[in-house]
C-alpha positions in Angstrom: 93.6 -57.4 -113.7 93.3 -59.6 -111.0 94.1 -58.2 -107.3 96.8 -60.2 -105.2 97.8 -59.2 -101.7 100.8 -61.0 -101.7 103.4 -59.9 -98.8 107.0 -58.7 -100.7 109.5 -61.5 -100.8 113.1 -60.6 -100.0 113.5 -58.3 -103.2 110.4 -56.4 -102.2 108.4 -58.2 -105.2 104.8 -58.6 -104.3 104.2 -60.8 -107.5 102.3 -64.3 -106.9 105.4 -66.8 -105.9 105.8 -69.8 -108.6 105.1 -72.6 -106.0 101.4 -70.9 -105.6 101.4 -70.5 -109.4 102.2 -73.8 -110.2 100.1 -75.6 -107.4 97.1 -73.4 -108.3 96.9 -74.7 -111.9 97.4 -78.3 -110.5 94.7 -77.7 -108.0 92.5 -76.0 -110.2 92.7 -78.6 -113.0 92.2 -81.4 -110.4 89.5 -79.9 -108.8 87.8 -79.0 -112.0 87.6 -82.9 -113.1 86.6 -83.8 -109.9 83.8 -81.3 -109.6 82.3 -82.8 -113.2 83.5 -86.3 -112.0 81.6 -86.0 -108.5 78.6 -84.2 -110.3 77.8 -87.1 -112.8 78.2 -89.6 -109.8 75.9 -87.6 -108.0 73.4 -88.0 -110.7 74.3 -91.7 -111.2 73.6 -92.5 -107.4 70.4 -90.3 -107.6 69.2 -93.1 -110.4 70.7 -95.9 -108.6 68.4 -95.2 -105.4 65.3 -95.7 -108.2 66.6 -98.9 -108.7 65.7 -102.3 -106.4 69.1 -103.0 -104.7 69.0 -107.0 -105.7 69.0 -105.5 -109.3 71.5 -102.7 -108.7 73.8 -105.4 -107.3 73.2 -107.9 -109.7 74.5 -105.0 -112.3 78.1 -104.5 -111.0 78.5 -108.3 -109.6 77.9 -110.0 -113.0 80.4 -107.9 -114.4 82.9 -108.3 -111.7 82.7 -112.1 -111.2 84.6 -112.2 -115.0 87.5 -110.7 -113.1 87.1 -111.8 -109.6 85.6 -114.4 -107.2 84.9 -115.6 -103.9 86.1 -113.3 -100.9 86.8 -110.7 -103.5 83.4 -111.0 -105.1 81.8 -110.9 -101.8 83.8 -107.2 -101.0 82.5 -105.9 -104.7 79.1 -106.7 -103.2 79.6 -105.2 -100.1 80.7 -101.8 -101.6 78.0 -101.8 -104.1 75.6 -102.4 -101.5 77.1 -99.1 -99.6 76.9 -97.0 -102.7 73.3 -98.3 -103.1 72.5 -97.4 -99.6 74.4 -93.9 -99.2 76.2 -93.2 -102.6 74.1 -89.9 -102.7 75.3 -88.8 -99.4 79.1 -90.0 -100.3 78.9 -87.8 -103.3 77.8 -84.7 -101.6 80.6 -85.5 -99.2 83.3 -85.4 -102.0 81.6 -82.8 -103.7 81.8 -80.6 -100.6 85.5 -81.4 -100.4 86.2 -80.5 -104.0 84.1 -77.0 -103.6 86.2 -76.0 -100.3 89.4 -77.2 -102.1 88.5 -74.9 -105.0 87.6 -72.1 -103.0 90.8 -72.2 -100.5 93.1 -72.2 -103.7 91.4 -69.1 -105.2 92.0 -67.4 -101.9 95.5 -68.5 -101.8 95.9 -67.8 -105.6 94.9 -64.0 -104.5 97.3 -64.2 -101.5 95.1 -64.9 -98.7 96.0 -66.8 -95.6 92.3 -67.7 -95.1 92.5 -69.6 -98.2 95.2 -71.7 -97.0 92.7 -72.3 -93.7 89.9 -73.2 -96.1 92.0 -75.3 -98.2 93.3 -77.4 -95.0 90.2 -77.8 -93.2 88.6 -79.4 -96.7 91.4 -81.6 -97.2 91.5 -83.0 -93.6 87.7 -83.0 -93.5 87.4 -84.6 -96.5 90.1 -87.2 -95.8 88.2 -88.5 -92.9 84.2 -87.8 -93.5 83.6 -90.2 -95.9 84.7 -93.0 -93.8 81.6 -92.5 -91.8 80.2 -94.2 -94.7 82.9 -96.2 -96.4 85.1 -98.9 -94.2 88.4 -97.7 -92.9 90.0 -100.1 -95.0 89.5 -97.9 -98.1 91.3 -95.5 -96.6 94.7 -96.3 -98.4 98.0 -94.8 -98.3 98.6 -92.6 -101.3 95.4 -90.1 -101.4 96.6 -89.0 -97.7 99.8 -88.6 -98.7 99.2 -86.5 -101.4 96.6 -84.3 -99.4 99.5 -83.8 -96.6 102.1 -83.1 -99.5 100.0 -80.4 -101.1 98.6 -79.0 -97.7 102.3 -78.6 -96.8 103.8 -77.1 -99.9 100.9 -74.4 -100.1 102.0 -74.3 -96.1 105.2 -73.1 -97.2 104.2 -70.0 -98.9 102.0 -68.6 -95.7 105.0 -66.2 -95.1 103.7 -64.4 -98.6 100.1 -64.4 -97.7 98.3 -61.5 -96.0 
């Protein structure tokens, strides 16, 4: 039997709140998939470092040229250069963020307020740290909004955590 440390609700129940149960399941599935994805990508980036840069770029631009041209192809080439030079570090950043989110989610699943802090820091740092490598134009809107929404939803349950 797992131990939880939730504070009692208005009815005196110390059962895990339904919102934390739902968010937890989503987070566990998400982090499990992304741990696998980033782990595989880390291995791929380690392999890519062994290839000459021109050969690595040709691998991607050759395929991409069937779908994009001109300025878009130049953007693809610029991103591929970044991945060749810094792909390992980028995947390590993404892996660290995902592990932090998982550790935080496990803490919240057990009713620990510290889990929220770990999760929130992982989300915040994980949003911005990749952009020490990637151009800020790649930040996007959906990812940060989803991260803020998930963090806010978890934060709404802080009153029940110890």
